[in-house]
N, C-alpha and C positions, 0 to 999 in steps of 0.2 A: 504494500499500499504506497509506504515512503516514496519508495521511486516510482509511483504514479503520480505522486501530489508532487516530488522534485521536477518535474517532467512539464508537469501544468504552470508552475512556476516559471522556471525556465522558459517555457511558451508565450507565459502574458508577458514576461521581462521584453523579451524577442519582438512581438507583435507591438509592445506599448514604443518601444524606441522607434519602432517605425511611422506610428501614426505621431510621435513629437517632431520627426523630419518632416514627414509632410505637411503637417499644424504649422510648422514654423515661417514658409514664404504669406501664410495670410494674420500674422502676429498673431497668432492665439496658442497660449497653451494646451493640453490631453486636458486639463482639468477645465478650463476655458468654454473649451470646445464643447464639452460632453456637458456644464451650466446650460451652454445656451441651447444649446441640442433638448433638454428636458425641459428647458424655458418655454422655444420655440412650439413646440408640440402641448404646452399646457394651455389650461381654457384662460383664455383672456391675455396669455403670455406671461403667467405670473405664479408661482409658488411662493409659498409660506419659508422660509430659511429653514425652520424643519425638516419638514417634506423634502429641500430641495438637496439638502445635508444626505439625506437617508439617500435618493436618488443617485445623488455621484460617490455615495461612500465616502465622503470627510466627514469631519469631526465639527462641532458648530463653530469652534475658532476657525478652522480653516474655511471656513465656506463664507464667515465673516468677512474674513481677510480677499479671498475671490471674489465675493460682491464688490469690495470697495476697487478693487483693480477692475472690476468692467465695469462698474460704477465710473472713474476714471476714464478709462476707455470711451467711455458714451455707449456702451453698448449693452447696458443695464441700469434700470433706475432701480430702489429703495421707496415700497410706499407704506403706509400705514394702515393694518386691519381697520377696516368701518366699524366692525364690531365688535374689535376686541383690541382694545389701541397698545396692547401686548404684543399684536404680531405682528410681525415685520415680513412684506413681500420683499421679494427683487422678481422684476418685470424685465422682461427683453426690451429693448427699444429700433425701431426701426434700422438702424446702423445695425445693432447686433443680429436683428435676420438675415439684415445682407449677407455680411459676414461670415455669420455659421452655412448662409446656403452656397456661401462664395469657397466656404472649405469643405464643403458636404464631400462632393466629387474624388478631393485628393485624399480624405480621409478613408472613405470607402475603397479607390483605387490602393490604399498602402494596405489597408488591412484584409483584402482579398487575396493579393500579393505577397506578404508575410504570412498568408495562412497556407499558401500555393506553396510558398520553398520549403513551410518547416515541415506542412506534410509532407515532402519528399526527403526528408531526414527520419531513413528507418525507425531512429529512435524517437521520433516524434511521431509517425504517421497515425496512429491510436489513438492518441489524444486528441489531434488536430481532428481527424474525422467527429470523434466524441463531441467538440463544439461547431462543430457546421451547421 
């Protein structure tokens, strides 16, 4: 079992490195792209910070810093929940939608290529087949 886990971790690392390279020309990091993608498909383009945290697998502190970076870049904004003033939403902007949309083909191409390359490695073939 630990061998399979190690292979999965290696696959994850290999794929993420390719995704990072693919997103760099778009001025996005992997966490930024994932957050924008989640916001882009969310109702009204907004998610509570807690929901965004859960959706992209970052702790609340990291998501708060991520939201600040997205805000500074004009890709998202924060808004207060009308029903619960303690609730804070991250809301994608038009610029954020445009950037995510522009980066999506490169992301998907890099993901496909990384999985194809890893699948050609006999040590990785089974694990790649299980995630496709």
